[in-house]
All heavy atoms as an XYZ file, in Angstrom:
902
protein
N     -13.865   -107.813     16.122
C     -15.100   -108.520     15.842
C     -16.236   -107.825     16.584
O     -16.175   -107.587     17.779
C     -14.968   -109.967     16.294
C     -16.136   -110.804     15.957
S     -15.676   -112.534     16.205
C     -17.233   -113.273     15.946
N     -17.307   -107.535     15.899
C     -18.405   -106.793     16.492
C     -19.517   -107.680     17.034
O     -20.317   -107.230     17.843
C     -18.999   -105.829     15.466
C     -18.057   -104.735     14.992
C     -18.706   -103.926     13.887
C     -17.656   -103.847     16.139
N     -19.597   -108.918     16.619
C     -20.697   -109.771     17.036
C     -20.292   -110.768     18.099
O     -19.119   -110.966     18.390
N     -21.299   -111.365     18.688
C     -21.058   -112.389     19.706
C     -20.935   -113.758     19.047
O     -21.541   -114.020     18.014
C     -22.209   -112.397     20.694
N     -20.165   -114.613     19.661
C     -20.089   -116.014     19.250
C     -21.120   -116.753     20.099
O     -20.912   -116.971     21.290
C     -18.684   -116.563     19.491
C     -18.544   -118.014     19.088
O     -19.381   -118.515     18.293
O     -17.609   -118.671     19.570
N     -22.243   -117.096     19.500
C     -23.355   -117.699     20.225
C     -23.401   -119.194     19.936
O     -23.364   -119.617     18.782
C     -24.701   -117.049     19.830
C     -25.861   -117.716     20.542
C     -24.668   -115.557     20.130
N     -23.487   -119.979     21.001
C     -23.626   -121.430     20.867
C     -24.977   -121.819     21.451
O     -25.217   -121.646     22.644
C     -22.497   -122.174     21.601
C     -21.137   -121.712     21.073
C     -22.676   -123.690     21.441
C     -19.968   -122.222     21.887
N     -25.840   -122.306     20.613
C     -27.191   -122.706     21.010
C     -27.147   -124.172     21.427
O     -26.692   -125.018     20.674
C     -28.125   -122.502     19.814
C     -29.554   -122.837     20.062
C     -30.339   -122.501     18.804
C     -31.792   -122.786     18.943
N     -32.442   -122.114     20.022
N     -27.639   -124.450     22.639
C     -27.662   -125.823     23.138
C     -29.081   -126.352     23.027
O     -30.022   -125.746     23.531
C     -27.179   -125.891     24.613
C     -27.258   -127.315     25.128
C     -25.768   -125.341     24.730
N     -29.217   -127.494     22.357
C     -30.522   -128.132     22.194
C     -30.448   -129.562     22.711
O     -29.391   -130.185     22.680
C     -30.924   -128.162     20.720
C     -31.072   -126.794     20.092
C     -31.422   -126.908     18.615
O     -32.579   -127.255     18.302
O     -30.518   -126.672     17.784
N     -31.586   -130.065     23.155
C     -31.654   -131.465     23.575
C     -31.665   -132.327     22.309
O     -32.373   -132.017     21.341
C     -32.915   -131.721     24.394
C     -32.919   -133.064     25.052
N     -33.186   -134.222     24.361
C     -32.673   -133.424     26.321
C     -33.110   -135.246     25.183
N     -32.796   -134.787     26.387
N     -30.928   -133.431     22.286
C     -30.868   -134.261     21.072
C     -32.218   -134.845     20.658
O     -32.468   -135.036     19.465
C     -29.889   -135.379     21.426
C     -29.513   -135.203     22.835
C     -30.056   -133.913     23.336
N     -33.100   -135.113     21.620
C     -34.401   -135.706     21.296
C     -35.533   -134.691     21.235
O     -36.664   -135.048     20.916
C     -34.761   -136.778     22.337
C     -33.745   -137.894     22.381
O     -33.194   -138.238     21.304
O     -33.471   -138.405     23.475
N     -35.247   -133.429     21.568
C     -36.275   -132.393     21.592
C     -35.675   -131.077     21.098
O     -35.472   -130.150     21.872
C     -36.823   -132.243     23.014
C     -38.034   -131.329     23.074
O     -38.681   -131.092     22.036
O     -38.327   -130.836     24.185
N     -35.394   -131.001     19.797
C     -34.749   -129.795     19.269
C     -35.694   -128.593     19.297
O     -36.894   -128.719     19.527
C     -34.393   -130.192     17.832
C     -35.346   -131.278     17.493
C     -35.645   -131.997     18.773
N     -35.125   -127.442     19.053
C     -35.864   -126.191     19.008
C     -37.098   -126.342     18.110
O     -37.001   -126.818     16.978
C     -34.945   -125.093     18.464
C     -35.529   -123.715     18.576
O     -36.714   -123.520     18.233
O     -34.792   -122.808     18.989
N     -38.245   -125.908     18.612
C     -39.493   -126.016     17.856
C     -39.460   -125.226     16.558
O     -40.134   -125.577     15.591
C     -40.670   -125.543     18.713
C     -40.945   -126.429     19.892
C     -42.019   -125.861     20.798
O     -42.584   -124.813     20.526
N     -42.296   -126.556     21.880
N     -38.663   -124.182     16.519
C     -38.608   -123.369     15.304
C     -37.953   -124.113     14.141
O     -38.061   -123.691     12.996
C     -37.883   -122.052     15.565
O     -36.512   -122.267     15.793
N     -37.285   -125.233     14.418
C     -36.668   -126.017     13.337
C     -37.718   -126.536     12.352
O     -37.417   -126.811     11.205
C     -35.870   -127.188     13.902
C     -34.542   -126.766     14.505
C     -33.750   -127.977     14.936
N     -32.410   -127.638     15.356
C     -31.371   -127.476     14.533
N     -31.522   -127.606     13.241
N     -30.181   -127.179     15.018
N     -38.946   -126.675     12.819
C     -40.003   -127.179     11.929
C     -41.077   -126.130     11.684
O     -42.221   -126.466     11.392
C     -40.626   -128.445     12.520
O     -41.191   -128.168     13.783
N     -40.700   -124.852     11.785
C     -41.688   -123.794     11.553
C     -41.279   -122.936     10.363
O     -40.108   -122.704     10.123
C     -41.839   -122.930     12.805
O     -40.686   -122.161     13.012
N     -42.283   -122.530      9.652
C     -42.058   -121.677      8.493
C     -42.895   -122.141      7.321
O     -43.603   -123.150      7.387
N     -42.810   -121.413      6.259
C     -43.663   -121.675      5.097
C     -43.108   -122.724      4.148
O     -43.846   -123.262      3.338
C     -43.890   -120.369      4.322
O     -42.616   -119.816      3.969
C     -44.669   -119.364      5.162
N     -41.821   -123.031      4.241
C     -41.210   -124.007      3.338
C     -41.227   -125.384      4.008
O     -40.406   -125.687      4.881
C     -39.778   -123.580      3.013
C     -39.124   -124.433      1.950
O     -39.281   -125.676      2.000
O     -38.429   -123.869      1.092
N     -42.152   -126.233      3.603
C     -42.332   -127.545      4.229
C     -41.118   -128.454      4.063
O     -40.806   -129.252      4.955
C     -43.597   -128.227      3.684
C     -44.879   -127.492      4.031
C     -45.025   -127.275      5.528
O     -44.873   -128.194      6.323
N     -45.307   -126.042      5.923
N     -40.418   -128.351      2.943
C     -39.224   -129.177      2.741
C     -38.144   -128.810      3.761
O     -37.506   -129.692      4.337
C     -38.691   -129.010      1.321
N     -37.958   -127.532      4.004
C     -36.995   -127.097      5.022
C     -37.450   -127.527      6.410
O     -36.638   -127.954      7.228
C     -36.804   -125.580      4.984
C     -35.993   -125.023      3.815
C     -36.015   -123.501      3.826
C     -34.565   -125.540      3.858
N     -38.742   -127.431      6.676
C     -39.284   -127.853      7.976
C     -38.962   -129.322      8.238
O     -38.545   -129.685      9.340
C     -40.793   -127.640      8.035
C     -41.178   -126.175      8.032
O     -40.351   -125.298      8.190
N     -42.459   -125.922      7.840
N     -39.163   -130.157      7.232
C     -38.902   -131.591      7.395
C     -37.430   -131.877      7.667
O     -37.092   -132.843      8.344
C     -39.372   -132.363      6.162
C     -40.893   -132.539      6.084
C     -41.297   -133.488      4.974
N     -40.987   -132.963      3.654
C     -41.750   -132.108      2.966
N     -42.872   -131.681      3.468
N     -41.383   -131.695      1.766
N     -36.543   -131.047      7.155
C     -35.105   -131.230      7.378
C     -34.620   -130.578      8.670
O     -33.432   -130.583      8.963
C     -34.328   -130.671      6.187
C     -34.549   -131.482      4.913
C     -33.508   -131.211      3.834
N     -33.014   -129.874      3.747
C     -33.204   -129.040      2.722
N     -33.910   -129.420      1.680
N     -32.682   -127.845      2.729
N     -35.551   -130.007      9.430
C     -35.172   -129.359     10.676
C     -34.499   -128.014     10.477
O     -33.766   -127.545     11.341
N     -34.737   -127.414      9.330
C     -34.123   -126.128      9.016
C     -35.186   -125.138      8.553
O     -35.010   -124.410      7.575
C     -33.049   -126.296      7.933
C     -31.883   -127.163      8.364
S     -31.006   -126.535      9.804
C     -30.095   -125.218      9.078
N     -36.317   -125.135      9.250
C     -37.418   -124.251      8.886
C     -36.998   -122.795      8.858
O     -36.030   -122.388      9.505
N     -37.750   -122.007      8.115
C     -37.397   -120.598      7.978
C     -37.435   -119.871      9.321
O     -36.667   -118.940      9.539
C     -38.306   -119.894      6.961
O     -39.677   -120.114      7.326
C     -38.060   -120.414      5.554
N     -38.298   -120.321     10.240
C     -38.303   -119.742     11.582
C     -36.973   -119.959     12.280
O     -36.406   -119.063     12.909
N     -36.439   -121.164     12.162
C     -35.149   -121.483     12.771
C     -34.023   -120.732     12.065
O     -33.137   -120.169     12.720
C     -34.893   -122.986     12.719
C     -33.562   -123.384     13.292
C     -33.370   -123.426     14.658
C     -32.502   -123.693     12.464
C     -32.143   -123.776     15.201
C     -31.269   -124.046     12.990
C     -31.092   -124.089     14.359
N     -34.031   -120.741     10.744
C     -32.964   -120.075     10.001
C     -32.893   -118.592     10.340
O     -31.804   -118.017     10.386
C     -33.159   -120.273      8.494
C     -32.976   -121.707      8.000
C     -33.336   -121.804      6.522
C     -31.561   -122.193      8.253
N     -34.049   -117.991     10.613
C     -34.080   -116.576     10.966
C     -33.526   -116.342     12.362
O     -32.630   -115.534     12.565
C     -35.521   -116.046     10.883
O     -35.996   -116.224      9.552
C     -35.595   -114.583     11.252
N     -34.044   -117.079     13.364
C     -33.634   -116.800     14.743
C     -32.281   -117.403     15.098
O     -31.660   -116.979     16.055
C     -34.712   -117.223     15.749
C     -35.008   -118.696     15.815
C     -34.211   -119.436     16.888
O     -33.583   -118.840     17.743
N     -34.221   -120.738     16.817
N     -31.808   -118.394     14.368
C     -30.522   -119.029     14.677
C     -29.407   -118.596     13.726
O     -28.324   -119.154     13.758
C     -30.679   -120.548     14.648
N     -29.693   -117.594     12.937
C     -28.714   -117.116     11.973
C     -27.408   -116.743     12.675
O     -27.402   -116.050     13.688
C     -29.276   -115.904     11.238
O     -28.344   -115.380     10.340
N     -26.303   -117.230     12.142
C     -24.960   -116.958     12.650
C     -24.674   -117.535     14.036
O     -23.737   -117.104     14.694
C     -24.659   -115.456     12.627
C     -24.631   -114.909     11.234
O     -24.103   -115.541     10.325
N     -25.226   -113.758     11.035
N     -25.478   -118.489     14.474
C     -25.228   -119.153     15.751
C     -24.685   -120.546     15.475
O     -25.055   -121.183     14.495
C     -26.523   -119.293     16.566
C     -27.095   -117.985     17.020
C     -28.394   -118.195     17.771
C     -29.024   -116.864     18.116
N     -30.386   -117.018     18.615
N     -23.810   -120.993     16.351
C     -23.390   -122.385     16.309
C     -24.366   -123.178     17.156
O     -25.097   -122.608     17.961
C     -21.964   -122.532     16.822
C     -20.959   -121.845     15.907
C     -19.542   -122.138     16.279
N     -19.173   -121.492     17.535
C     -18.184   -121.926     18.306
N     -17.482   -123.000     17.970
N     -17.865   -121.301     19.413
N     -24.384   -124.488     16.998
C     -25.347   -125.311     17.718
C     -24.692   -126.598     18.187
O     -23.806   -127.132     17.522
C     -26.534   -125.627     16.802
O     -27.509   -126.350     17.494
N     -25.151   -127.071     19.355
C     -24.680   -128.342     19.893
C     -25.867   -129.025     20.560
O     -26.721   -128.359     21.141
C     -23.512   -128.140     20.881
C     -22.923   -129.477     21.315
C     -23.936   -127.303     22.077
C     -21.625   -129.351     22.110
N     -25.924   -130.343     20.443
C     -26.986   -131.122     21.095
C     -26.417   -131.765     22.354
O     -25.436   -132.509     22.281
C     -27.523   -132.186     20.141
N     -27.024   -131.449     23.508
C     -26.596   -132.004     24.777
C     -27.810   -132.448     25.582
O     -28.802   -131.729     25.649
C     -25.829   -130.961     25.609
C     -24.515   -130.433     25.050
C     -23.988   -129.301     25.926
C     -23.496   -131.549     24.933
N     -27.711   -133.595     26.208
C     -28.732   -134.059     27.145
C     -28.197   -133.730     28.537
O     -27.342   -134.433     29.066
C     -28.970   -135.559     26.995
C     -30.025   -136.086     27.943
O     -30.433   -135.344     28.879
O     -30.447   -137.236     27.767
N     -28.679   -132.652     29.121
C     -28.120   -132.159     30.369
C     -28.472   -133.021     31.569
O     -27.995   -132.763     32.676
C     -28.544   -130.704     30.593
C     -28.015   -129.750     29.517
C     -28.525   -128.337     29.749
C     -26.501   -129.779     29.449
N     -29.233   -134.075     31.364
C     -29.457   -135.045     32.437
C     -28.304   -136.045     32.512
O     -28.212   -136.802     33.461
C     -30.786   -135.762     32.243
C     -31.973   -134.837     32.463
C     -33.289   -135.558     32.355
C     -34.421   -134.579     32.611
N     -35.722   -135.217     32.460
N     -27.430   -136.022     31.516
C     -26.261   -136.901     31.485
C     -25.039   -136.136     31.978
O     -24.746   -135.030     31.500
C     -25.996   -137.417     30.066
C     -27.097   -138.311     29.536
C     -26.751   -138.784     28.145
C     -27.815   -139.731     27.612
N     -27.495   -140.154     26.247
N     -24.323   -136.739     32.908
C     -23.147   -136.096     33.500
C     -22.132   -135.672     32.445
O     -21.598   -134.558     32.504
C     -22.488   -137.037     34.527
C     -21.247   -136.456     35.175
C     -21.509   -135.206     36.006
O     -22.600   -135.091     36.592
O     -20.620   -134.335     36.046
N     -21.860   -136.542     31.467
C     -20.847   -136.197     30.464
C     -21.267   -134.983     29.629
O     -20.425   -134.183     29.223
C     -20.509   -137.400     29.568
C     -21.674   -137.964     28.787
C     -22.440   -139.093     29.476
O     -22.377   -139.223     30.704
O     -23.116   -139.846     28.751
N     -22.566   -134.829     29.393
C     -23.032   -133.665     28.637
C     -22.994   -132.397     29.496
O     -22.694   -131.312     28.995
C     -24.436   -133.912     28.085
C     -24.431   -134.865     26.900
O     -23.386   -135.482     26.622
O     -25.481   -135.014     26.253
N     -23.265   -132.520     30.793
C     -23.121   -131.370     31.686
C     -21.665   -130.915     31.746
O     -21.381   -129.718     31.804
C     -23.641   -131.707     33.094
C     -25.153   -131.806     33.153
C     -25.678   -131.812     34.575
N     -25.171   -132.886     35.400
C     -25.685   -134.114     35.479
N     -26.757   -134.426     34.754
N     -25.159   -135.023     36.272
N     -20.744   -131.862     31.683
C     -19.315   -131.512     31.682
C     -18.942   -130.741     30.424
O     -18.128   -129.815     30.478
C     -18.454   -132.765     31.851
C     -18.561   -133.390     33.228
C     -18.227   -132.434     34.361
O     -17.222   -131.697     34.257
O     -18.985   -132.423     35.360
N     -19.521   -131.117     29.292
C     -19.278   -130.373     28.045
C     -19.775   -128.938     28.208
O     -19.077   -127.978     27.855
C     -19.962   -131.062     26.837
C     -19.917   -130.176     25.609
C     -19.328   -132.412     26.559
N     -20.977   -128.782     28.756
C     -21.526   -127.445     28.964
C     -20.623   -126.629     29.897
O     -20.359   -125.456     29.630
C     -22.947   -127.522     29.531
C     -23.610   -126.160     29.715
C     -23.954   -125.551     28.366
C     -24.850   -126.280     30.575
N     -20.126   -127.247     30.938
C     -19.246   -126.540     31.872
C     -17.962   -126.078     31.186
O     -17.451   -124.990     31.476
C     -18.923   -127.422     33.079
C     -20.119   -127.621     33.997
C     -19.791   -128.590     35.110
C     -20.987   -128.871     35.989
N     -20.682   -129.864     37.040
N     -17.447   -126.865     30.264
C     -16.252   -126.452     29.515
C     -16.554   -125.242     28.634
O     -15.718   -124.350     28.492
C     -15.725   -127.610     28.672
C     -15.044   -128.681     29.500
C     -14.547   -129.825     28.650
C     -13.933   -130.908     29.533
N     -13.533   -132.077     28.778
N     -17.753   -125.213     28.066
C     -18.148   -124.053     27.260
C     -18.304   -122.817     28.145
O     -17.897   -121.717     27.771
C     -19.452   -124.338     26.511
C     -19.387   -125.394     25.412
C     -20.781   -125.739     24.920
C     -18.512   -124.917     24.264
N     -18.882   -123.002     29.321
C     -19.099   -121.897     30.260
C     -17.768   -121.295     30.722
O     -17.679   -120.089     30.964
C     -19.942   -122.374     31.466
C     -19.865   -121.403     32.632
C     -21.389   -122.580     31.041
N     -16.751   -122.100     30.820
C     -15.452   -121.630     31.311
C     -14.907   -120.466     30.494
O     -14.193   -119.613     31.026
C     -14.450   -122.785     31.334
N     -15.235   -120.401     29.218
C     -14.727   -119.329     28.364
C     -15.823   -118.377     27.887
O     -15.566   -117.511     27.058
C     -14.007   -119.919     27.133
O     -14.944   -120.690     26.372
C     -12.827   -120.787     27.552
N     -17.038   -118.532     28.413
C     -18.165   -117.712     27.977
C     -18.185   -116.361     28.683
O     -17.635   -116.203     29.775
C     -19.477   -118.448     28.249
N     -18.829   -115.408     28.073
C     -19.087   -114.112     28.701
C     -20.489   -114.104     29.309
O     -20.702   -113.575     30.392
C     -18.971   -112.972     27.683
C     -17.554   -112.825     27.162
O     -16.617   -112.847     27.987
O     -17.381   -112.703     25.937
N     -21.445   -114.671     28.558
C     -22.850   -114.643     28.966
C     -23.441   -116.040     28.812
O     -23.149   -116.746     27.838
C     -23.660   -113.647     28.090
C     -25.130   -113.631     28.482
C     -23.070   -112.244     28.188
N     -24.268   -116.427     29.759
C     -24.981   -117.711     29.722
C     -26.463   -117.401     29.905
O     -26.852   -116.718     30.848
C     -24.481   -118.612     30.858
C     -25.165   -119.950     30.911
C     -24.776   -120.975     30.067
C     -26.200   -120.182     31.801
C     -25.397   -122.216     30.117
C     -26.827   -121.407     31.860
C     -26.423   -122.432     31.019
N     -27.293   -117.881     28.981
C     -28.738   -117.646     29.041
C     -29.440   -118.998     29.036
O     -29.171   -119.842     28.180
C     -29.229   -116.814     27.826
C     -30.731   -116.593     27.887
C     -28.490   -115.487     27.753
N     -30.340   -119.198     30.010
C     -31.134   -120.423     30.045
C     -32.600   -120.065     30.215
O     -32.933   -119.035     30.785
C     -30.647   -121.378     31.144
C     -30.739   -120.849     32.545
C     -32.027   -121.211     33.266
O     -32.964   -121.719     32.640
O     -32.083   -120.959     34.464
N     -33.481   -120.941     29.689
C     -34.913   -120.663     29.768
C     -35.696   -121.893     30.230
O     -36.752   -122.215     29.686
C     -35.438   -120.132     28.437
C     -35.339   -121.145     27.317
O     -34.561   -122.085     27.384
N     -36.129   -120.963     26.274
N     -35.180   -122.556     31.233
C     -35.867   -123.712     31.822
C     -36.827   -123.240     32.914
O     -36.848   -122.068     33.277
C     -34.841   -124.674     32.421
C     -34.203   -125.605     31.422
C     -33.511   -125.123     30.319
C     -34.287   -126.969     31.586
C     -32.916   -125.978     29.410
C     -33.688   -127.842     30.681
C     -33.010   -127.322     29.596
O     -32.419   -128.180     28.700
N     -37.601   -124.182     33.454
C     -38.472   -123.858     34.582
C     -37.631   -123.439     35.785
O     -36.490   -123.883     35.923
C     -39.333   -125.067     34.962
C     -40.394   -125.362     33.912
C     -41.189   -126.567     34.313
N     -40.395   -127.748     33.939
C     -40.784   -128.990     34.086
N     -41.937   -129.262     34.626
N     -40.021   -129.982     33.709
N     -38.191   -122.591     36.653
C     -37.430   -122.154     37.836
C     -36.908   -123.348     38.639
O     -37.634   -124.306     38.895
C     -38.480   -121.365     38.644
C     -39.450   -120.884     37.618
C     -39.524   -121.985     36.585
N     -35.637   -123.294     38.980
C     -35.013   -124.338     39.785
C     -34.460   -125.513     39.003
O     -33.699   -126.317     39.544
N     -34.797   -125.625     37.722
C     -34.366   -126.785     36.932
C     -32.848   -126.817     36.769
O     -32.226   -127.865     36.929
C     -35.052   -126.793     35.566
N     -32.241   -125.696     36.458
C     -30.792   -125.688     36.259
C     -30.057   -125.869     37.576
O     -28.994   -126.498     37.614
C     -30.356   -124.414     35.529
C     -30.106   -124.652     34.063
C     -31.061   -125.244     33.265
C     -28.902   -124.317     33.492
C     -30.827   -125.481     31.929
C     -28.651   -124.540     32.144
C     -29.623   -125.130     31.364
N     -30.604   -125.356     38.650
C     -30.008   -125.582     39.963
C     -30.020   -127.070     40.287
O     -29.044   -127.620     40.796
C     -30.751   -124.795     41.044
C     -30.495   -123.302     41.005
C     -31.338   -122.565     39.963
O     -32.193   -123.188     39.289
O     -31.112   -121.346     39.806
N     -31.126   -127.745     39.989
C     -31.236   -129.184     40.256
C     -30.222   -129.991     39.439
O     -29.787   -131.059     39.864
C     -32.661   -129.672     39.964
N     -29.838   -129.481     38.286
C     -28.846   -130.149     37.438
C     -27.413   -129.782     37.839
O     -26.453   -130.266     37.245
C     -29.068   -129.771     35.971
C     -30.340   -130.299     35.309
C     -30.570   -129.609     33.969
C     -30.262   -131.805     35.144
N     -27.277   -128.920     38.819
C     -25.946   -128.459     39.207
C     -25.394   -127.419     38.263
O     -24.179   -127.237     38.166
N     -26.300   -126.715     37.555
C     -25.884   -125.738     36.559
C     -26.436   -124.350     36.844
O     -26.507   -123.514     35.951
C     -26.331   -126.203     35.158
C     -25.774   -127.533     34.687
C     -26.468   -127.990     33.410
C     -24.269   -127.470     34.504
N     -26.824   -124.108     38.082
C     -27.323   -122.793     38.460
C     -26.202   -121.780     38.514
O     -25.022   -122.095     38.334
N     -26.564   -120.534     38.812
C     -25.568   -119.459     38.859
C     -24.451   -119.768     39.841
O     -23.276   -119.563     39.538
C     -26.224   -118.121     39.203
C     -25.202   -117.053     39.436
C     -24.538   -116.478     38.347
C     -24.853   -116.652     40.711
C     -23.553   -115.522     38.543
C     -23.869   -115.692     40.913
C     -23.224   -115.128     39.833
O     -22.252   -114.192     40.028
N     -24.820   -120.250     41.026
C     -23.797   -120.520     42.045
C     -22.737   -121.492     41.527
O     -21.544   -121.276     41.718
C     -24.442   -121.070     43.318
C     -25.370   -120.088     44.013
C     -24.672   -118.820     44.474
O     -23.505   -118.906     44.879
O     -25.302   -117.751     44.418
N     -23.157   -122.553     40.860
C     -22.212   -123.560     40.364
C     -21.395   -123.036     39.186
O     -20.177   -123.238     39.124
C     -22.968   -124.826     39.954
N     -22.054   -122.363     38.244
C     -21.341   -121.913     37.049
C     -20.434   -120.721     37.328
O     -19.396   -120.563     36.681
C     -22.325   -121.604     35.926
C     -23.135   -122.804     35.412
C     -23.977   -122.400     34.206
C     -22.261   -124.002     35.093
N     -20.789   -119.891     38.309
C     -19.924   -118.749     38.624
C     -18.624   -119.195     39.299
O     -17.645   -118.457     39.281
C     -20.665   -117.727     39.481
O     -20.968   -118.267     40.749
N     -18.603   -120.390     39.872
C     -17.353   -120.941     40.403
C     -16.416   -121.281     39.244
O     -15.211   -121.046     39.308
C     -17.626   -122.193     41.276
C     -16.344   -122.923     41.611
C     -18.387   -121.800     42.534
N     -16.977   -121.798     38.163
C     -16.198   -122.146     36.973
C     -15.704   -120.890     36.269
O     -14.581   -120.839     35.783
C     -17.049   -122.996     36.003
C     -17.419   -124.323     36.671
C     -16.345   -123.222     34.670
C     -18.503   -125.088     35.939
N     -16.578   -119.876     36.216
C     -16.251   -118.643     35.509
C     -16.804   -117.455     36.313
O     -17.957   -117.074     36.134
C     -16.846   -118.674     34.102
C     -16.524   -117.442     33.295
O     -16.079   -116.432     33.825
N     -16.776   -117.511     32.002
N     -15.990   -116.859     37.195
C     -16.471   -115.787     38.070
C     -16.964   -114.533     37.348
O     -17.746   -113.772     37.900
C     -15.251   -115.455     38.937
C     -14.370   -116.649     38.840
C     -14.623   -117.258     37.496
N     -16.531   -114.316     36.116
C     -16.967   -113.126     35.379
C     -18.220   -113.378     34.540
O     -18.700   -112.494     33.830
C     -15.837   -112.586     34.516
C     -15.369   -113.530     33.453
C     -14.205   -112.983     32.643
N     -13.796   -113.941     31.650
C     -14.456   -114.219     30.533
N     -15.565   -113.585     30.251
N     -14.014   -115.131     29.693
N     -18.792   -114.571     34.642
C     -19.945   -114.968     33.840
C     -21.179   -114.131     34.159
O     -21.522   -113.925     35.323
C     -20.268   -116.453     34.101
C     -21.383   -117.066     33.266
C     -20.944   -117.193     31.801
C     -21.762   -118.440     33.819
N     -21.833   -113.650     33.133
C     -23.146   -113.024     33.275
C     -24.166   -114.130     33.038
O     -24.166   -114.754     31.979
C     -23.336   -111.874     32.264
C     -22.307   -110.778     32.532
C     -24.761   -111.343     32.322
C     -22.231   -109.731     31.451
N     -25.009   -114.392     34.021
C     -25.960   -115.509     33.983
C     -27.370   -114.931     33.911
O     -27.799   -114.199     34.801
C     -25.799   -116.345     35.249
C     -26.586   -117.641     35.289
C     -25.935   -118.852     35.183
C     -27.958   -117.660     35.479
C     -26.626   -120.063     35.248
C     -28.662   -118.852     35.542
C     -27.992   -120.048     35.430
O     -28.681   -121.233     35.501
N     -28.086   -115.248     32.842
C     -29.462   -114.774     32.677
C     -30.394   -115.978     32.646
O     -30.127   -116.959     31.952
C     -29.597   -113.978     31.379
N     -31.466   -115.889     33.414
C     -32.415   -116.992     33.513
C     -33.816   -116.477     33.221
O     -34.288   -115.538     33.869
C     -32.357   -117.593     34.924
O     -33.280   -118.632     35.059
N     -34.469   -117.082     32.231
C     -35.814   -116.687     31.839
C     -36.710   -117.911     31.881
O     -36.279   -119.009     31.563
C     -35.817   -116.122     30.403
C     -34.940   -114.926     30.247
C     -33.623   -115.063     29.851
C     -35.417   -113.663     30.514
C     -32.794   -113.974     29.715
C     -34.599   -112.552     30.384
C     -33.278   -112.708     29.976
N     -37.949   -117.710     32.261
C     -38.904   -118.807     32.312
C     -40.088   -118.474     31.413
O     -40.509   -117.313     31.344
C     -39.370   -119.014     33.758
O     -40.465   -119.880     33.814
N     -40.641   -119.468     30.769
C     -41.766   -119.249     29.862
C     -42.958   -118.608     30.565
O     -43.693   -117.827     29.969
C     -42.187   -120.568     29.219
N     -43.146   -118.932     31.836
C     -44.322   -118.447     32.557
C     -43.960   -117.644     33.799
O     -44.741   -117.543     34.728
C     -45.230   -119.628     32.917
C     -45.675   -120.403     31.717
C     -45.122   -121.640     31.429
C     -46.616   -119.884     30.843
C     -45.527   -122.351     30.303
C     -47.016   -120.576     29.712
C     -46.474   -121.818     29.444
N     -42.758   -117.088     33.850
C     -42.342   -116.269     34.981
C     -41.663   -117.088     36.064
O     -41.594   -118.311     36.000
N     -41.156   -116.402     37.076
C     -40.422   -117.039     38.166
C     -41.330   -117.397     39.346
O     -40.972   -118.179     40.195
C     -39.312   -116.119     38.685
C     -38.397   -115.557     37.631
C     -37.536   -116.498     36.883
N     -36.586   -117.250     37.664
C     -36.031   -118.372     37.214
N     -36.351   -118.845     36.030
N     -35.180   -119.030     37.945
N     -42.507   -116.762     39.423
C     -43.441   -116.987     40.531
C     -44.849   -117.156     39.970
O     -45.102   -116.859     38.826
C     -43.430   -115.797     41.491
C     -42.105   -115.534     42.156
C     -42.208   -114.372     43.142
N     -42.420   -113.073     42.496
C     -41.459   -112.296     42.037
N     -40.213   -112.685     42.127
N     -41.715   -111.142     41.493
N     -45.729   -117.604     40.810
C     -47.133   -117.711     40.429
C     -47.529   -119.130     40.059
O     -46.706   -120.048     40.023
N     -48.810   -119.302     39.784
C     -49.371   -120.636     39.536
C     -48.750   -121.343     38.340
O     -48.573   -122.546     38.342
C     -50.881   -120.541     39.321
C     -51.624   -120.168     40.563
C     -53.105   -120.159     40.390
N     -53.542   -120.236     39.010
C     -54.783   -120.085     38.617
N     -55.713   -119.854     39.493
N     -55.108   -120.162     37.359
N     -48.442   -120.609     37.304
C     -47.954   -121.239     36.079
C     -46.428   -121.310     35.998
O     -45.894   -121.874     35.049
C     -48.477   -120.486     34.854
N     -45.710   -120.811     36.982
C     -44.248   -120.701     36.912
C     -43.568   -122.035     36.643
O     -42.586   -122.099     35.913
C     -43.694   -120.091     38.191
N     -44.079   -123.114     37.199
C     -43.411   -124.414     37.060
C     -44.029   -125.273     35.973
O     -43.700   -126.443     35.821
C     -43.394   -125.132     38.412
C     -42.579   -124.380     39.417
C     -43.163   -123.468     40.263
C     -41.204   -124.540     39.463
C     -42.399   -122.729     41.157
C     -40.432   -123.823     40.365
C     -41.034   -122.917     41.208
N     -44.936   -124.692     35.218
C     -45.580   -125.398     34.114
C     -44.591   -125.576     32.968
O     -43.885   -124.633     32.605
C     -46.784   -124.565     33.656
C     -47.700   -125.268     32.713
C     -48.903   -124.388     32.454
N     -48.960   -124.174     31.029
C     -49.657   -123.232     30.438
N     -50.333   -122.373     31.145
N     -49.654   -123.134     29.144
N     -44.519   -126.766     32.398
C     -43.605   -126.940     31.263
C     -44.151   -126.228     30.031
O     -45.373   -126.097     29.873
C     -43.574   -128.443     31.050
C     -44.851   -128.946     31.625
C     -45.219   -128.007     32.738
N     -43.268   -125.740     29.175
C     -43.730   -125.140     27.925
C     -44.448   -126.182     27.078
O     -44.135   -127.365     27.146
C     -42.463   -124.659     27.234
C     -41.339   -124.930     28.158
C     -41.838   -125.736     29.296
N     -45.389   -125.737     26.312
C     -46.110   -126.667     25.437
C     -45.297   -126.904     24.185
O     -44.546   -126.049     23.740
C     -47.485   -126.106     25.048
O     -47.298   -124.833     24.423
C     -48.362   -125.934     26.270
N     -45.422   -128.086     23.634
C     -44.736   -128.410     22.386
C     -45.765   -128.633     21.311
O     -46.899   -129.010     21.572
C     -43.865   -129.665     22.526
O     -44.682   -130.754     22.944
C     -42.757   -129.445     23.536
N     -45.365   -128.379     20.084
C     -46.277   -128.572     18.959
C     -45.844   -129.724     18.119
O     -44.752   -130.191     18.176
C     -46.325   -127.292     18.069
O     -44.995   -126.977     17.662
C     -46.940   -126.150     18.842
């Protein structure tokens, strides 16, 4: 197999903004906008509220067999949830953990939440 098995995690009450983006309004209304279909092509998806312990446990089970974990929350957010590199690398020592922030890791805007449309 040449491709990665990607599982996209979305919040149940705040799905990916691209689900409602694109030129086809009917698809946008169904949460399957062309923007989402393009960027989520061939990815699996799961809705988890990571503020809930049971949902964090589901994520940890996924991490146990993952090769790479990518998160894009504000700096320190995943650590506060007990899902930072230190915690997840105990579950899976070979895990590659990548963390990206919308406004960088330092500076005035680093802890600013992303805007929603």
